[in-house]
C-alpha atoms as one frame of an Amber mdcrd trajectory, in Angstrom:
protein
 198.079 -37.052  34.259 197.351 -33.299  34.724 193.728 -32.250  36.349 193.444
 -30.796  32.691 194.206 -33.743  30.675 191.609 -35.671  33.450 188.775 -33.350
  32.707 189.353 -33.841  28.868 189.325 -37.470  28.989 186.090 -37.060  31.345
 184.224 -34.854  28.912 184.968 -37.184  26.153 183.780 -40.344  27.402 180.733
 -38.469  28.708 179.657 -37.637  25.110 180.388 -40.711  23.911 177.826 -41.848
  26.497 175.376 -39.385  25.988 175.551 -40.478  21.632 175.279 -43.865  22.662
 171.930 -42.868  24.833 170.990 -40.876  21.968 170.536 -37.560  24.695 172.856
 -35.968  22.082 172.518 -35.721  18.443 175.653 -36.689  15.841 176.397 -33.309
  15.180 176.375 -32.113  18.700 178.762 -35.374  19.256 181.010 -34.240  16.809
 181.261 -31.265  17.928 182.124 -32.350  21.144 184.580 -34.565  20.440 186.796
 -31.650  18.004 186.469 -29.601  21.092 187.916 -32.113  23.098 190.989 -32.685
  20.585 189.791 -36.170  19.534 188.997 -36.664  15.900 187.025 -39.688  14.261
 187.687 -39.776  10.349 188.863 -42.766   9.253 186.020 -45.226   7.404 182.987
 -44.506   9.468 180.817 -46.649   8.411 180.361 -48.829  11.698 179.149 -45.745
  13.779 176.708 -43.138  13.454 173.964 -44.884  11.933 175.637 -46.460   9.214
 177.372 -49.887   8.628 180.203 -51.154   6.208 179.435 -53.255   3.314 182.281
 -55.957   3.540 180.593 -59.123   1.962 180.961 -61.030   5.038 182.653 -64.047
   6.735 183.290 -66.790   4.729 184.345 -70.367   5.879 184.614 -69.982   9.717
 184.246 -73.166  11.460 185.797 -75.179   8.477 188.997 -76.888   7.679 190.357
 -73.613   6.111 189.456 -71.603   9.343 191.194 -74.141  11.284 194.295 -74.312
   8.696 197.075 -75.830  10.516 199.314 -72.747  12.144 202.816 -73.515  11.630
 204.647 -75.814  13.963 207.047 -73.738  15.237 204.847 -70.851  16.099 202.384
 -73.748  17.824 205.510 -74.872  19.791 206.038 -71.027  20.637 202.317 -70.936
  21.892 202.591 -73.760  23.948 205.811 -73.065  25.361 206.105 -68.995  25.801
 201.931 -68.774  26.110 201.199 -71.731  28.232 203.227 -70.138  31.107 200.234
 -67.609  31.116 197.762 -69.844  30.775 194.257 -69.076  32.574 195.279 -65.517
  32.437 192.278 -63.260  30.700 192.663 -60.619  28.435 190.526 -57.854  26.857
 190.049 -56.004  24.087 187.447 -53.747  22.453 187.119 -53.226  19.080 184.464
 -52.112  16.348 183.261 -55.122  13.849 186.002 -54.900  11.183 186.297 -57.779
   9.470 190.430 -58.787  11.149 188.745 -58.158  14.379 185.599 -60.732  13.852
 187.977 -63.170  12.086 190.437 -62.675  14.759 187.958 -63.072  17.604 186.597
 -66.416  16.199 189.753 -67.799  15.823 191.511 -66.944  18.969 188.064 -69.179
  20.699 189.309 -72.042  17.952 192.798 -71.980  18.093 194.774 -69.552  20.739
 193.223 -70.318  23.649 193.224 -74.084  23.075 197.064 -73.502  22.412 198.053
 -71.510  25.642 195.183 -71.330  27.800 195.063 -67.733  27.746 191.130 -66.753
  27.653 190.310 -63.339  25.357 187.311 -61.505  26.202 186.372 -59.489  22.681
 184.004 -56.703  23.106 182.887 -55.634  19.761 180.915 -52.607  19.941 180.240
 -49.379  17.915 183.213 -47.163  16.901 181.860 -44.590  19.618 181.983 -46.860
  22.502 185.199 -47.894  21.671 186.590 -44.347  22.180 184.549 -43.958  25.394
 185.749 -47.359  26.897 189.507 -46.604  26.051 188.997 -42.835  27.259 187.641
 -44.050  30.191 190.591 -46.748  30.676 193.609 -44.310  30.127 192.076 -41.586
  32.015 192.055 -43.959  35.347 195.086 -45.635  33.920 193.041 -48.454  34.850
 193.940 -51.611  32.874 190.593 -53.147  32.137 191.578 -53.227  28.387 195.130
 -54.706  27.837 194.524 -54.155  23.839 193.040 -51.012  22.217 191.713 -50.578
  18.630 192.669 -47.422  17.651 190.984 -45.330  14.976 193.947 -43.956  13.071
 192.482 -40.249  13.930 193.262 -41.015  17.392 197.105 -41.727  17.474 197.816
 -38.379  18.782 195.633 -38.894  21.760 196.687 -42.085  22.752 200.032 -42.174
  21.887 201.302 -41.540  25.699 198.968 -44.312  26.797 200.301 -47.279  24.440
 203.475 -49.540  24.112 205.408 -49.023  21.118 205.323 -52.573  19.735 208.593
 -53.139  18.062 210.414 -51.499  21.163 208.372 -53.889  23.432 209.937 -56.707
  20.668 212.940 -56.108  21.057 213.520 -55.816  24.768 211.390 -58.889  25.374
 213.190 -61.644  23.189 211.890 -64.231  25.460 207.963 -63.196  24.422 209.342
 -62.521  20.843 207.287 -64.803  18.120 209.740 -66.260  15.722 209.456 -64.824
  12.229 207.098 -62.275  13.252 209.166 -60.127  10.753 208.297 -56.388  11.269
 209.602 -55.582   7.332 206.879 -57.450   6.109 204.508 -54.786   7.285 203.296
 -52.366   4.532 205.877 -49.335   5.216 203.181 -47.052   3.662 200.524 -48.175
   6.043 202.916 -48.092   8.888 203.829 -44.648   8.107 200.658 -43.434   6.989
 198.248 -45.079  10.024 200.270 -46.272  12.989 203.382 -43.677  13.427 202.586
 -40.167  15.537 205.907 -38.302  16.411 208.476 -40.851  15.535 206.484 -43.386
  17.724 204.811 -46.811  16.461 201.416 -46.552  18.556 200.309 -50.111  17.388
 200.307 -52.709  14.219 198.629 -51.739  11.403 195.008 -53.885  11.349 192.360
 -52.501   8.877 192.698 -51.042   5.741 189.877 -49.816   3.603 191.154 -48.231
   0.377 189.533 -46.890  -2.881 190.201 -48.474  -6.340 188.214 -48.470  -9.588
 185.834 -50.901 -10.488 183.952 -51.726 -13.592 181.428 -53.716 -15.546 183.791
 -55.258 -17.880 181.018 -56.591 -19.999 179.702 -53.244 -20.433 182.847 -51.592
 -21.671 183.593 -54.506 -23.635 180.110 -54.507 -25.275 181.005 -50.252 -26.538
 184.513 -50.679 -26.836 185.396 -48.563 -23.930 188.954 -49.113 -22.844 189.397
 -49.550 -18.666 189.783 -45.752 -18.052 193.763 -44.597 -16.510 192.852 -40.960
 -16.382 190.119 -38.837 -14.776 189.193 -37.625 -18.011 189.042 -41.195 -19.275
 186.504 -41.820 -16.469 184.137 -39.059 -17.459 184.296 -40.055 -21.118 183.399
 -43.440 -20.034 180.556 -42.790 -17.373 179.393 -40.586 -20.053 179.402 -42.898
 -22.965 177.634 -45.543 -20.773 174.572 -43.284 -19.460 173.845 -42.403 -22.563
 173.982 -45.915 -24.250 172.406 -47.735 -21.066 170.463 -45.330 -19.224 167.211
 -46.983 -20.718 168.235 -50.287 -19.157 168.808 -48.564 -15.988 172.158 -48.803
 -15.793 174.300 -45.489 -15.146 178.112 -44.813 -16.300 178.768 -44.134 -12.560
 177.826 -44.378  -8.831 178.087 -42.227  -5.882 178.300 -42.143  -1.953 176.887
 -38.181  -1.667 174.548 -37.805   0.957 174.630 -34.361   2.314 176.033 -33.662
   5.312 177.408 -37.434   5.503 180.734 -38.285   5.973 180.617 -40.263   2.879
 180.214 -37.287   0.842 183.300 -36.024   2.229 185.401 -39.492   1.172 183.705
 -39.118  -2.261 184.668 -35.341  -2.519 188.434 -36.117  -2.114 188.775 -38.634
  -4.551 188.162 -36.152  -7.213 190.085 -32.893  -5.339 193.380 -34.885  -4.830
 192.426 -36.712  -8.441 192.487 -32.900  -9.965 195.741 -32.133  -8.369 193.959
 -30.581  -5.188 194.347 -30.977  -1.290 192.146 -29.805   1.520 194.897 -27.673
   2.757 197.868 -25.764   1.876 201.070 -25.873   3.008 200.305 -23.182   4.880
 196.962 -24.890   6.741 194.834 -22.382   4.976 191.660 -24.510   3.518 192.527
 -24.957  -0.351 189.449 -26.325  -1.941 188.790 -22.956  -3.624 192.072 -23.113
  -5.381 191.940 -23.512  -9.111 193.068 -27.619  -8.484 190.077 -27.818  -6.310
 187.347 -26.042  -8.095 188.132 -28.252 -10.959 188.058 -31.232  -8.935 184.174
 -30.169  -7.261 183.199 -29.021 -10.692 183.955 -32.260 -12.300 182.634 -34.469
  -9.481 179.250 -32.523  -9.587 178.605 -33.359 -13.532 179.523 -36.641 -12.781
 176.640 -36.983  -9.719 173.959 -34.784 -11.734 174.495 -36.238 -15.398 175.846
 -40.143 -14.974 174.512 -41.512 -11.703 171.661 -42.883 -10.218 169.377 -39.823
  -9.057 169.416 -41.367  -5.455 172.885 -40.994  -5.070 172.572 -37.724  -3.396
 170.475 -39.607  -0.891 173.294 -42.541  -0.353 176.436 -43.230   1.610 178.649
 -46.008   1.020 176.348 -48.630   1.434 173.775 -47.291  -1.188 177.049 -47.245
  -3.503 177.683 -50.777  -2.866 174.117 -51.628  -3.547 173.683 -49.831  -6.615
 176.735 -51.832  -7.909 175.887 -55.235  -6.435 172.252 -54.538  -8.008 173.548
 -53.525 -11.701 172.366 -50.296 -11.447 175.858 -48.918 -12.202 178.742 -49.574
 -14.312 181.935 -48.131 -12.926 182.659 -46.487  -9.501 185.891 -45.300  -7.547
 185.246 -46.522  -4.182 186.254 -49.060  -1.290 187.901 -52.093  -2.489 186.160
 -54.074   0.131 183.209 -53.419  -1.866 184.639 -55.915  -4.677 183.979 -59.271
  -2.805 180.598 -58.404  -2.076 180.346 -58.339  -6.449 181.096 -61.621  -6.694
 179.065 -62.775  -3.552 175.903 -65.219  -4.568 173.058 -62.936  -4.205 174.752
 -60.447  -6.390 173.488 -59.422  -9.800 176.711 -58.698 -11.268 179.010 -62.048
 -10.310 181.524 -62.442 -12.053 180.899 -59.673 -14.161 182.989 -56.724 -12.055
 186.769 -55.947 -12.467 189.165 -53.844 -10.880 191.969 -51.153 -11.677 194.115
 -48.660 -10.284 192.446 -45.685  -9.288 192.680 -42.963 -12.014 195.850 -40.959
 -12.704 195.550 -37.494 -11.129 194.916 -34.652 -13.663 197.697 -31.648 -13.064
 199.992 -34.003 -11.104 199.496 -34.832  -7.656 200.258 -32.516  -5.189 203.436
 -33.130  -3.223 202.703 -33.693   0.555 204.832 -30.809   1.450 202.479 -28.543
  -0.136 199.475 -29.546   1.466 198.898 -29.024   5.407 198.758 -31.419   9.047
 200.239 -34.273   7.413 197.446 -34.277   4.532 198.464 -37.023   1.592 196.801
 -36.042  -1.041 196.141 -39.498  -3.529 193.523 -41.002  -5.341 193.307 -43.949
  -3.327 191.440 -42.878  -0.196 192.311 -45.217   2.794 190.301 -45.349   6.043
 192.645 -47.147   8.823 192.745 -48.654  12.125 195.804 -50.617  14.297 195.889
 -53.037  17.381 197.761 -51.139  20.511 198.980 -52.930  23.952 197.612 -50.578
  26.572 200.752 -49.203  28.590 198.650 -49.636  31.840 197.432 -53.744  31.013
 198.087 -55.548  34.082 198.672 -58.478  31.637 201.040 -57.362  29.259 203.146
 -60.538  28.560 199.771 -62.356  27.676 198.382 -59.411  25.680 201.935 -58.968
  23.960 201.385 -63.038  22.787 198.135 -62.653  21.636 198.904 -59.669  19.670
 201.600 -61.079  17.908 199.328 -64.062  17.094 196.640 -62.108  15.768 199.173
 -59.754  13.332 200.907 -63.079  12.502 201.820 -63.989   8.693 199.286 -67.121
   9.037 196.526 -65.358  11.095 196.745 -62.077   8.557 196.641 -64.629   5.631
 193.766 -66.054   7.122 192.062 -62.935   7.841 192.323 -62.058   3.999 190.652
 -64.780   2.976 187.842 -65.406   5.857 187.096 -62.032   6.062 185.205 -61.925
   3.140 188.150 -60.427   0.846 189.768 -57.917   3.681 192.887 -55.890   2.772
 195.749 -57.240   4.140 198.360 -55.561   6.361 201.065 -57.626   5.208 202.886
 -57.902   2.094 203.641 -61.979   2.700 199.665 -62.163   2.758 199.160 -60.775
  -1.004 201.356 -64.539  -2.081 200.349 -66.450   0.497 198.431 -69.835  -1.154
 195.912 -69.512   0.477 194.972 -66.144  -0.477 195.904 -66.699  -4.376 193.325
 -69.806  -3.982 190.623 -67.479  -3.501 191.241 -65.025  -6.419 188.502 -66.458
  -8.007 185.262 -65.452  -9.055 183.331 -66.619  -5.823 182.153 -65.384  -1.613
 185.002 -63.627  -0.448 187.339 -63.016  -3.462 190.828 -62.037  -3.833 191.147
 -61.552  -7.263 191.202 -57.769  -6.711 194.153 -57.710  -4.349 197.198 -57.110
  -6.809 195.051 -53.974  -7.442 194.963 -53.174  -3.578 198.691 -53.620  -3.266
 199.646 -51.358  -5.640 197.182 -48.485  -4.682 198.851 -48.906  -1.134 201.994
 -48.888  -2.474 201.471 -46.219  -4.815 198.794 -43.932  -4.937 197.536 -44.148
  -0.871 195.822 -40.477  -0.075 195.231 -39.699   3.851 192.627 -37.340   4.763
 194.476 -34.341   7.437 196.061 -35.497  10.557 194.229 -33.067  13.091 191.513
 -32.854  15.928 189.379 -30.450  14.324 189.217 -32.316  11.337 186.444 -35.040
  12.755 184.148 -31.412  12.850 185.095 -30.517   9.038 184.455 -33.794   7.881
 181.339 -35.069   9.390 179.506 -31.614   9.653 180.988 -28.473   7.748 182.277
 -30.110   4.188 179.437 -32.886   3.775 177.068 -30.106   4.292 178.352 -27.091
   2.327 178.831 -29.620  -0.483 175.440 -31.260   0.376 173.806 -27.653  -0.280
 175.833 -27.247  -3.255 174.946 -30.627  -5.154 171.374 -30.446  -4.437 170.666
 -27.238  -5.298 169.511 -25.644  -2.094 172.407 -22.821  -2.081 175.404 -21.322
  -4.319 173.227 -21.277  -7.901 175.356 -24.179  -9.122 178.576 -22.300  -8.387
 181.158 -24.384  -7.178 183.461 -21.203  -6.637 181.146 -19.725  -4.500 180.358
 -22.352  -1.974 184.255 -23.670  -1.505 185.024 -19.838  -0.884 182.251 -19.782
   1.900 183.338 -22.847   3.332 187.261 -21.676   3.074 186.292 -18.857   5.332
 184.204 -21.021   7.839 186.960 -23.843   7.814 189.754 -21.247   8.206 188.075
 -19.462  11.013 187.463 -22.741  13.045 191.517 -23.571  12.174 192.177 -20.337
  13.512 189.831 -20.011  16.658 191.908 -23.621  17.466 195.507 -22.447  17.477
 196.289 -24.664  14.701 197.725 -22.284  12.498
């Protein structure tokens, strides 16, 4: 490792630790990461003061949590894993449904069968980054496995083991029926790959779908929206008919200056055939399709959403749906199980559908920049990766295969409060199908999740500078427009100014 690279990693670690200790602000923290070339652009609810509103774990400690692992896998764990009995492996992660469930099941099952101890540290995402960065900087091997945000792939690719290559080169450690082809190809390509290398195995995938109150749509004779135009018309009709009952047609996550606003905006930008960057890596949110998408969002927010939506992140948006304040939203599918929770005021009333078809057609990936995928199903995901510096590679690899196995991934999908599956087989697993009914941790929305992953998964640009743009410049500018602080309501004026800001930063960073 060069001294320059060593200094960069020191800089990142210090920034993370300073933010955790509240010595620097969120804005300064994100600017420092951007300067160091490290992104933090995935679904960021568990860091910077937010929380992901998934409905919580269900069934842990029950017969379902201890459901029988296939005999062949149990035998493999005892035989192969048992050779490493007494070994301790360490893994640092944020609080995602798969991480929490896998941690619990590891204590109850994996260690009993193998004798391998597993220490999982669940910490805020900025500390996950700090620990991983410090570990690779010194090639310490303190952590055997890394949780990696999709925007960190370029940063950590040299420090991880390609799992497909490790599997092939160590047949004596290969789990039976691991079945690499069972992992969703769009997830592997969109989340786990960097420069032809598989950095880790997909482990978490929030993705945007359409959710709606069936009783409200039926009451007013409204068909489920399939286009953006349909969606606006339905939001208008519901708001006009139900506003007196405290129900709006739509809800948003539009807090000024927050990453949630950027996430909301991209759904409608991409949904109108636009993109954040064009093929020349110039900001394109101010082109014809971009302005159309933003004006659509302006109207949806101002006229057909609760007034407080300009103060909400994803948690406020989720609460507005769960408490019956809104009849529709296009947002994270992991909201849906919470709508069926016992404390929900809309339990059993919600349904799900594919994201509306893009107006003007979907912009081709080749016509966007920095690896951006313009599509209505905005995703944010992560991988679990094997450290190149682990002193316990064999034991860690055995655990990693087990945590990502067909059996465990299916159970994560049910015990994790309806968490989105990583494997195709999870969608058809009988245990998952059994939960496809009204109630806490429902999986009845999984068919829509799978279709969206396979056909309409949108991804933000893959660039180090994106952390600063997505968490500061874009939502700050949007916030000023949407709250009437500047631009006189002109989407074009706001986007033209944002284009100057973004294009200068991209040029200054040597990215064009």
